[in-house]
Phi, psi and omega in degrees: 000129181261129178227137179221162168085206189294344178298338182265350182100183187283340186259328181271130184260327188202142173226137184204175176238148176238122182272131175233165176301324182278356178138183183269139177243117178268144179212165174221155177246138180243158176295136175277129178240122180296134178145189183289159174290171187300315181298314179297319178302312181294322178295323180284319186273336182104157186295343179295340178283342182303314180297318179299313180294321180295320178298317179297315180295319180291325174297318177295320178295320177299315178298321179296318180290330180279339183285000000 
């Protein structure tokens, strides 16, 4: 199932499936944001940011499952 745009939220750009002989592979594309990777960001900002980032990621995942 292909989903694009605002239905996915601000971070996810596209969700689609790729058909192979061995089965379907689902994938999503996210916006590229210049900066440190997630682990480095948390190490620099402190562990209190982990909850904030997880809530944002889980909200995007929820939108993806509902789309």
